[in-house]
VEXDREN-2710 file (C-alpha; in Angstrom, 1 decimal):
% VEXDREN-2710
k/r/px/py/pz
1/MET/-0.2/-0.2/0.6
2/LYS/1.3/3.4/-0.5
3/THR/-0.5/6.7/0.5
4/ILE/0.0/10.0/-1.5
5/GLY/0.4/13.0/-0.7
6/LYS/-0.3/14.8/2.7
7/TYR/-2.1/12.1/3.4
8/ILE/-1.7/9.3/6.2
9/ALA/-2.4/5.2/6.6
10/ILE/-2.8/4.2/10.1
11/LYS/-4.2/1.8/12.8
12/SER/-6.8/2.3/15.5
13/VAL/-4.6/1.5/19.0
14/GLU/-7.6/0.7/21.0
15/GLU/-6.0/2.0/25.3
16/GLU/-7.3/1.7/28.2
17/ILE/-7.7/5.6/30.1
18/LYS/-8.2/5.7/34.3
19/THR/-7.9/8.4/35.4
20/ASP/-6.6/10.5/38.2
21/PHE/-7.5/8.5/40.9
22/GLY/-7.6/4.9/39.8
23/LEU/-10.5/4.7/37.4
24/ILE/-11.0/2.7/34.1
25/LEU/-13.1/4.6/31.5
26/SER/-15.9/2.4/29.9
27/ALA/-15.5/2.8/25.7
28/GLU/-18.5/5.0/25.5
29/ASP/-16.3/7.8/28.2
30/ALA/-13.4/7.2/25.8
31/ASN/-14.9/7.9/22.8
32/ASN/-15.9/11.2/23.8
33/PHE/-12.2/12.0/23.9
34/ARG/-11.6/14.6/21.0
35/TYR/-7.6/12.7/19.9
36/LYS/-6.8/9.1/19.3
37/LYS/-4.1/7.1/19.0
38/GLY/-2.6/5.0/16.2
39/ILE/0.1/3.1/14.9
40/VAL/1.7/4.1/11.0
41/VAL/1.6/1.6/8.4
42/ALA/1.6/3.6/5.6
43/PRO/3.0/7.7/5.6
44/GLY/2.2/9.6/2.5
45/THR/4.7/10.2/0.0
46/ASP/5.1/14.0/1.4
47/VAL/5.3/12.9/5.1
48/PRO/8.8/13.6/5.6
49/ASP/8.4/13.2/9.6
50/ILE/6.3/10.5/10.1
51/GLU/8.4/6.4/9.8
52/ALA/5.6/3.9/9.6
53/GLY/5.5/2.3/13.0
54/SER/5.2/5.4/14.4
55/GLU/2.1/6.0/17.4
56/ILE/0.4/9.1/17.2
57/TYR/-2.5/11.0/18.8
58/TYR/-4.2/12.3/15.9
59/ASP/-8.1/14.3/16.1
60/LYS/-10.7/11.7/15.3
61/SER/-13.2/14.3/13.8
62/HIS/-11.4/14.0/10.5
63/ALA/-10.5/10.9/9.6
64/PHE/-12.1/8.3/7.9
65/THR/-12.1/4.3/7.6
66/MET/-11.8/1.9/4.7
67/VAL/-11.0/-1.0/4.5
68/ILE/-8.3/-2.3/2.8
69/ASN/-7.3/-6.3/1.2
70/GLY/-10.0/-7.0/4.0
71/GLU/-8.3/-5.0/6.8
72/HIS/-9.5/-1.3/8.6
73/VAL/-7.5/1.4/8.0
74/THR/-8.3/4.6/8.9
75/ILE/-7.2/7.1/6.8
76/ILE/-5.9/10.9/8.3
77/ARG/-3.9/13.6/6.7
78/GLU/-0.8/15.2/8.3
79/ALA/-2.6/18.5/9.3
80/ASP/-4.7/16.1/11.7
81/VAL/-1.7/14.9/13.8
82/VAL/-0.7/16.0/17.1
83/VAL/1.8/14.5/18.8
84/VAL/4.3/11.6/17.7
85/LEU/5.6/9.5/21.0
END
């Protein structure tokens, strides 16, 4: 798979989110957060600073999901990446 331009293909990561008091948030509560964690599968041809395998946080409101070769892949723009770990 080759992603073109400023687009990035990622796999979403389901995180277990804990509060400061040690409470684990439900999946429904976690979905209320604007940002989500993912692993980069294929950075676009015009994305020099992000490599395949990088963990990122991205704005999920601008993401869309496709099925490619039987796998769900999320597509975002480079501008929607807020943190690279």
